C-alpha positions as CSV (number, residue, x, y, z in Angstrom):
1,M,-58.7,-65.6,-65.2
2,S,-55.0,-64.4,-66.9
3,V,-52.5,-64.2,-64.8
4,R,-52.3,-60.6,-65.1
5,R,-55.6,-60.8,-63.8
6,F,-54.8,-62.4,-60.9
7,I,-52.0,-60.2,-59.5
8,V,-54.0,-57.2,-59.8
9,S,-57.0,-59.2,-57.6
10,S,-54.2,-60.8,-54.9
11,I,-52.6,-57.1,-54.8
12,L,-56.1,-55.7,-54.1
13,L,-56.7,-58.6,-51.4
14,V,-53.7,-57.4,-49.7
15,I,-54.2,-54.3,-49.9
16,F,-58.2,-54.1,-48.4
17,I,-56.4,-56.5,-45.5
18,W,-53.8,-54.2,-44.8
19,L,-56.4,-51.4,-44.9
20,I,-58.6,-53.2,-42.0
21,W,-55.6,-54.1,-39.9
22,S,-54.6,-51.2,-39.8
23,F,-58.0,-49.5,-39.3
24,A,-58.3,-51.8,-36.2
25,G,-57.7,-51.2,-32.9
26,R,-57.8,-47.5,-32.9
27,S,-61.1,-46.8,-31.4
28,Y,-61.8,-48.7,-27.9
29,P,-63.5,-46.2,-25.6
30,P,-60.3,-44.6,-23.3
31,D,-59.6,-46.4,-20.8
32,Q,-59.8,-44.4,-17.2
33,P,-56.0,-43.6,-16.7
34,E,-54.6,-44.1,-12.8
35,T,-52.2,-42.1,-11.2
36,F,-50.2,-44.3,-8.7
37,L,-49.7,-41.1,-7.0
38,D,-47.4,-42.5,-3.9
39,I,-46.8,-39.0,-1.9
40,V,-48.3,-35.2,-1.6
41,E,-46.1,-32.7,-0.1
42,E,-45.5,-28.9,1.1
43,V,-41.6,-29.6,1.4
44,N,-41.5,-25.8,3.4
45,P,-44.8,-25.1,4.4
46,S,-45.0,-20.8,4.8
47,D,-47.8,-17.5,5.6
48,S,-45.0,-15.0,3.9
49,L,-44.2,-17.0,0.9
50,Y,-46.7,-16.5,-2.2
51,N,-44.6,-18.1,-5.0
52,N,-44.0,-21.9,-5.5
53,I,-43.1,-24.9,-8.1
54,V,-44.8,-27.8,-8.1
55,G,-42.6,-30.4,-9.5
56,I,-45.0,-33.9,-10.7
57,Q,-43.3,-36.8,-11.2
58,P,-45.4,-38.8,-12.5
59,Y,-46.1,-42.4,-13.3
60,M,-47.1,-44.0,-16.8
61,L,-47.8,-46.7,-19.1
62,A,-47.8,-46.5,-22.3
63,K,-51.2,-46.5,-22.5
64,D,-51.7,-43.3,-21.3
65,Y,-50.4,-42.1,-24.5
66,I,-53.1,-44.5,-26.9
67,D,-55.5,-41.4,-27.6
68,Q,-54.9,-37.0,-26.3
69,E,-57.6,-36.8,-24.4
70,T,-56.2,-39.8,-22.2
71,F,-53.2,-37.7,-22.1
72,Y,-54.7,-34.9,-21.2
73,R,-57.5,-36.3,-18.3
74,K,-54.0,-38.1,-16.9
75,M,-52.3,-35.2,-16.6
76,E,-55.0,-33.3,-15.2
77,L,-55.6,-36.0,-12.4
78,Y,-51.6,-34.8,-11.1
79,L,-52.8,-31.2,-11.4
80,D,-55.8,-31.5,-9.6
81,A,-54.4,-33.6,-7.1
82,A,-51.8,-31.6,-6.7
83,R,-55.2,-28.5,-6.4
84,K,-57.0,-30.2,-3.3
85,S,-53.6,-29.6,-0.9
86,Q,-54.3,-26.3,-1.8
87,L,-50.4,-26.0,-3.9
88,I,-51.5,-24.6,-7.2
89,H,-51.8,-20.7,-7.2
90,S,-51.7,-17.7,-9.8
91,N,-47.9,-17.7,-9.3
92,T,-47.1,-21.3,-9.5
93,V,-44.8,-22.5,-11.9
94,V,-45.5,-26.4,-12.7
95,L,-42.5,-28.6,-13.5
96,L,-43.4,-31.8,-15.8
97,P,-40.7,-33.9,-16.6
98,E,-38.3,-34.5,-19.5
99,Y,-39.7,-36.7,-22.2
100,V,-43.4,-37.0,-20.8
101,G,-44.7,-35.3,-24.0
102,T,-42.6,-38.1,-26.1
103,W,-44.6,-41.0,-26.4
104,L,-47.7,-39.2,-27.6
105,V,-45.5,-40.6,-30.6
106,L,-48.8,-42.9,-30.1
107,S,-51.5,-41.3,-30.4
108,G,-54.4,-42.3,-32.6
109,E,-52.6,-45.5,-33.7
110,K,-53.7,-48.8,-32.4
111,H,-54.4,-50.3,-28.9
112,V,-52.3,-52.6,-29.6
113,L,-48.8,-50.8,-29.4
114,A,-49.4,-50.3,-25.9
115,E,-49.5,-54.4,-24.7
116,K,-46.4,-54.4,-26.8
117,D,-43.4,-56.6,-24.5
118,N,-40.6,-54.2,-25.6
119,L,-40.3,-51.0,-27.3
120,K,-39.2,-52.9,-31.1
121,D,-42.4,-55.1,-31.9
122,A,-44.5,-51.7,-30.7
123,M,-42.4,-49.2,-33.3
124,S,-42.3,-52.1,-35.6
125,T,-46.0,-52.5,-35.3
126,L,-46.2,-48.5,-35.7
127,V,-44.3,-48.8,-38.6
128,L,-46.3,-51.7,-40.3
129,S,-49.7,-50.1,-39.7
130,N,-48.6,-46.8,-41.5
131,I,-46.3,-47.7,-44.1
132,V,-48.0,-45.8,-46.5
133,D,-46.7,-42.8,-44.4
134,F,-43.4,-44.4,-43.0
135,V,-42.6,-45.0,-47.1
136,V,-43.2,-40.8,-47.6
137,N,-41.9,-39.4,-44.5
138,Y,-38.0,-41.2,-45.0
139,F,-37.4,-39.4,-47.6
140,Q,-37.3,-36.3,-45.1
141,S,-36.0,-38.5,-43.0
142,H,-31.6,-37.3,-43.1
143,E,-30.6,-38.7,-39.2
144,L,-28.5,-41.8,-38.4
145,D,-31.2,-43.8,-37.0
146,R,-33.3,-43.1,-40.5
147,P,-36.5,-45.2,-39.1
148,T,-36.8,-43.5,-36.0
149,G,-36.5,-39.7,-37.4
150,T,-39.3,-41.2,-39.4
151,L,-41.4,-42.3,-37.8
152,F,-40.6,-38.8,-34.7
153,R,-41.3,-36.7,-39.0
154,M,-44.8,-38.7,-39.4
155,K,-46.8,-38.2,-36.5
156,A,-45.1,-34.8,-35.9
157,R,-48.1,-32.6,-36.4
158,K,-50.6,-34.6,-34.3
159,M,-48.1,-34.8,-31.5
160,A,-47.3,-31.0,-31.3
161,E,-51.4,-30.7,-31.6
162,D,-52.1,-32.7,-28.9
163,Y,-49.8,-31.9,-26.0
164,F,-49.8,-28.0,-27.3
165,N,-54.0,-29.0,-26.7
166,T,-53.5,-30.7,-23.5
167,F,-50.9,-28.2,-22.0
168,S,-52.8,-24.7,-23.1
169,Q,-56.2,-26.4,-21.5
170,L,-54.7,-27.3,-18.1
171,A,-52.9,-23.8,-17.4
172,Q,-56.2,-22.5,-18.2
173,Q,-57.2,-24.8,-16.6
174,F,-55.4,-24.6,-13.5
175,N,-54.4,-21.1,-14.0
176,C,-50.9,-21.5,-13.6
177,Y,-47.6,-21.4,-15.4
178,I,-46.7,-25.0,-16.9
179,A,-43.4,-26.0,-18.2
180,A,-44.8,-28.7,-19.9
181,G,-41.5,-31.3,-19.6
182,S,-39.9,-32.4,-22.9
183,I,-41.3,-34.5,-26.3
184,I,-39.2,-34.7,-29.7
185,L,-40.7,-32.8,-32.8
186,P,-38.8,-31.2,-36.3
187,Q,-37.7,-27.6,-36.3
188,P,-40.5,-26.7,-33.1
189,Y,-41.7,-22.8,-33.7
190,V,-44.2,-20.7,-31.5
191,E,-46.5,-17.8,-33.4
192,E,-48.3,-15.8,-31.2
193,G,-48.2,-18.4,-28.5
194,E,-49.2,-21.6,-30.8
195,L,-47.1,-25.0,-31.6
196,Y,-46.0,-25.7,-35.0
197,V,-43.4,-27.8,-37.2
198,D,-41.5,-27.4,-39.8
199,K,-41.5,-31.5,-40.8
200,E,-38.6,-31.1,-43.2
201,G,-36.1,-29.4,-40.0
202,P,-33.9,-31.3,-37.6
203,L,-35.2,-33.2,-34.9
204,Y,-34.8,-31.7,-31.2
205,N,-35.9,-32.1,-27.7
206,A,-38.4,-29.6,-27.3
207,S,-39.5,-28.2,-23.6
208,F,-42.6,-25.2,-22.9
209,I,-43.9,-23.2,-21.3
210,F,-47.1,-22.7,-21.1
211,G,-48.7,-19.3,-19.3
212,P,-52.1,-19.3,-17.4
213,D,-53.7,-17.8,-20.8
214,G,-52.6,-21.2,-22.9
215,K,-50.2,-19.6,-25.6
216,I,-46.0,-20.7,-25.0
217,I,-44.3,-18.3,-23.8
218,G,-41.3,-17.3,-25.6
219,E,-39.3,-19.2,-28.0
220,P,-38.8,-23.5,-27.1
221,V,-36.2,-24.8,-25.5
222,L,-34.5,-26.8,-27.4
223,K,-32.0,-29.1,-25.9
224,A,-28.5,-28.8,-26.3
225,F,-26.4,-32.0,-25.3
226,P,-28.3,-34.9,-26.9
227,I,-27.1,-38.5,-24.2
228,E,-25.7,-40.9,-26.9
229,S,-29.3,-42.3,-27.5
230,E,-30.3,-39.5,-28.8
231,I,-27.8,-38.4,-30.8
232,P,-28.5,-40.9,-33.6
233,F,-31.8,-39.2,-35.0
234,V,-31.5,-35.9,-32.0
235,S,-29.8,-32.8,-32.9
236,G,-28.5,-30.6,-30.6
237,E,-28.9,-26.6,-30.3
238,A,-26.5,-24.1,-29.4
239,V,-25.7,-23.5,-25.6
240,E,-25.4,-19.5,-26.6
241,K,-29.3,-20.2,-27.6
242,I,-31.0,-21.2,-24.5
243,P,-33.6,-18.5,-23.0
244,V,-34.5,-17.4,-19.8
245,F,-38.2,-16.5,-19.1
246,N,-39.4,-13.4,-17.4
247,L,-41.7,-15.4,-15.8
248,P,-43.7,-13.3,-12.4
249,M,-42.3,-15.5,-10.1
250,G,-38.7,-14.5,-11.3
251,K,-36.3,-14.8,-14.3
252,T,-36.4,-19.0,-15.3
253,A,-34.7,-20.8,-17.0
254,L,-35.3,-24.8,-18.7
255,L,-32.3,-26.5,-18.7
256,I,-33.0,-30.0,-20.8
257,C,-31.7,-33.4,-18.6
258,A,-28.2,-33.4,-19.8
259,D,-27.7,-30.1,-20.0
260,S,-27.9,-29.5,-16.4
261,W,-24.3,-31.6,-15.9
262,Y,-22.7,-29.0,-18.6
263,P,-21.5,-25.7,-16.8
264,E,-22.0,-23.5,-20.3
265,P,-26.0,-23.3,-19.6
266,Y,-25.3,-22.1,-16.2
267,Q,-23.0,-19.7,-17.7
268,V,-26.2,-18.4,-19.7
269,A,-28.3,-18.3,-16.9
270,N,-26.2,-16.2,-15.1
271,Q,-25.8,-13.4,-17.6
272,S,-29.2,-12.8,-18.0
273,Q,-30.0,-12.9,-13.8
274,T,-31.5,-15.7,-13.9
275,E,-33.6,-16.5,-10.2
276,I,-35.1,-20.3,-10.6
277,I,-33.6,-23.0,-12.3
278,L,-35.6,-26.0,-13.9
279,V,-34.5,-29.1,-15.1
280,P,-36.7,-31.9,-16.7
281,S,-35.1,-35.4,-16.7
282,Y,-35.5,-39.2,-18.3
283,L,-33.3,-42.3,-16.7
284,T,-33.9,-45.2,-18.3
285,G,-33.6,-48.7,-17.0
286,D,-35.0,-50.0,-13.7
287,E,-33.2,-49.0,-10.0
288,G,-30.6,-46.9,-12.9
289,M,-29.9,-44.8,-9.8
290,K,-28.3,-48.0,-7.4
291,K,-25.9,-48.0,-10.1
292,P,-22.0,-46.9,-10.6
293,W,-21.7,-44.1,-12.6
294,Q,-20.4,-44.1,-15.8
295,G,-19.7,-41.2,-17.0
296,Y,-20.4,-38.6,-19.4
297,N,-22.0,-39.7,-22.8
298,G,-23.3,-37.5,-25.4
299,A,-20.3,-34.8,-25.2
300,P,-16.8,-35.0,-23.6
301,A,-16.9,-34.5,-19.6
302,P,-16.5,-30.8,-18.1
303,V,-12.7,-29.8,-17.4
304,D,-14.4,-29.9,-13.6
305,T,-15.3,-33.9,-13.7
306,N,-13.3,-35.8,-11.5
307,L,-12.9,-39.0,-14.0
308,N,-11.7,-41.1,-10.5
309,D,-15.8,-40.6,-9.6
310,I,-16.8,-42.8,-13.1
311,E,-18.0,-46.4,-11.9
312,K,-16.5,-45.4,-8.0
313,I,-19.4,-43.5,-7.5
314,S,-23.2,-44.4,-7.9
315,E,-25.3,-43.3,-10.2
316,W,-27.9,-41.1,-7.7
317,E,-24.4,-39.8,-6.3
318,A,-22.9,-38.4,-9.7
319,W,-26.1,-36.0,-9.6
320,N,-26.1,-34.6,-6.8
321,K,-22.5,-33.9,-7.3
322,Y,-22.8,-32.7,-11.4
323,A,-26.0,-32.2,-12.6
324,L,-28.5,-29.6,-10.7
325,P,-27.5,-29.6,-6.7
326,G,-23.2,-29.4,-7.7
327,R,-24.0,-26.6,-10.3
328,I,-26.2,-24.2,-9.1
329,G,-24.3,-22.9,-7.1
330,Q,-22.2,-21.2,-9.9
331,T,-25.4,-18.0,-10.7
332,N,-27.3,-15.9,-8.1
333,A,-30.7,-18.4,-8.7
334,R,-31.8,-18.5,-5.7
335,I,-34.1,-22.5,-6.5
336,G,-33.9,-25.4,-8.9
337,L,-36.0,-28.1,-8.9
338,N,-35.0,-31.6,-11.0
339,V,-38.2,-34.1,-11.6
340,F,-37.7,-37.7,-13.5
341,L,-40.0,-39.1,-15.8
342,R,-41.4,-42.9,-13.9
343,G,-43.4,-45.6,-15.1
344,E,-43.7,-49.2,-17.1
345,L,-42.3,-48.1,-21.0
346,W,-42.2,-51.3,-22.5
347,N,-38.8,-52.5,-21.5
348,L,-37.3,-49.1,-21.0
349,G,-37.4,-49.0,-17.2
350,A,-37.1,-45.8,-15.8
351,D,-35.8,-44.2,-12.1
352,G,-35.1,-41.1,-10.5
353,Q,-36.6,-39.2,-7.4
354,P,-36.5,-35.2,-7.1
355,L,-33.4,-32.9,-6.5
356,A,-34.4,-29.5,-5.2
357,V,-32.1,-26.2,-4.0
358,L,-33.5,-23.7,-2.1
359,Y,-31.3,-20.2,-1.1
360,G,-28.3,-22.4,-1.4
361,H,-29.1,-25.5,0.3
362,Q,-30.4,-29.0,-0.8
363,L,-33.9,-29.7,0.0
364,E,-34.3,-33.4,2.1
365,L,-37.9,-34.3,-0.3
366,N,-39.8,-37.8,0.6
367,P,-38.8,-39.8,-2.0
368,A,-42.3,-41.7,-4.4
369,N,-41.8,-45.1,-5.2
370,R,-44.4,-44.7,-7.9
371,A,-45.1,-40.7,-8.4
372,G,-45.1,-37.9,-6.5
373,I,-46.1,-33.9,-6.6
374,W,-43.9,-32.1,-4.7
375,S,-43.9,-28.0,-3.7
376,I,-42.0,-25.8,-2.5
377,N,-42.0,-22.3,-1.9
378,F,-40.3,-19.0,-2.4
């Protein structure tokens, strides 16, 4: 055998072995997801109020994202639990947390990714098992963190499809409105109520509100104030472009996590006479709310910030002072709710409990160690 033939044969063998490895472990039957549901609470029961917000704090595992069917079934279990407690009505808005759709980057991938000890190892395996697609998309990525940007571009259409199909079907199935947390996508846009992406556009942390007909209402909500961990691959939208939605239960603004810490989004909401403010959030790190607050990150602190609070108050106290509970009074909104993503996502950790304000008063909600559902009538 000539040297050339040997080299060609070796290359073909390597490719053949890689193909077998790449496609192996992608087609196991989906597991039955668990809710880890600790509490279902109607915070202010009433026979005379006809609108409500149902905040869901899901407890997500990496394996919940391996295929769209499992992700859908997990979300369905939470909504079904709320309906069985008679919390879902035609004038219900369901609020899910930030990043709940982002980990659909795992959808259709090798199941072993969910079993990795840390995010770095999981993403390395994701790259290696899709190396051709990764290389092709690498040249479309212009983010500072180019590998992360490439991964989200590579999976963008699949992620958007799974995310849209999941929440479109759930909104129809439960005949309610769903503020579907957030997901990272390149230049998402809506046409005739359906979700599309422009893979060559910038990446955004985006949220969408689904109506009972399964269609997306209005325009995407794009995060205006990415935090430091997002800035290397996520772009920020102009604050004045944050939309306000005319829902049957009232004009509604959705502020993605850090956006709720700045006065400008509330000014935009108030100019449109917003009545409801929804905030989906995700705080990494186990027991992060107990740690000393490190101050604003990603953008300068607003002028009304007491810089002496840095490292003097806890993260939880800072959320209450500088985020939704402390700022909703700058508007005429009558109700606000903030929910957090919880779970075991490799080594990222997660913390947070819901924050709610009704007619100027902060409500006391019973906390959940893992997953929880809270309904507020208004």
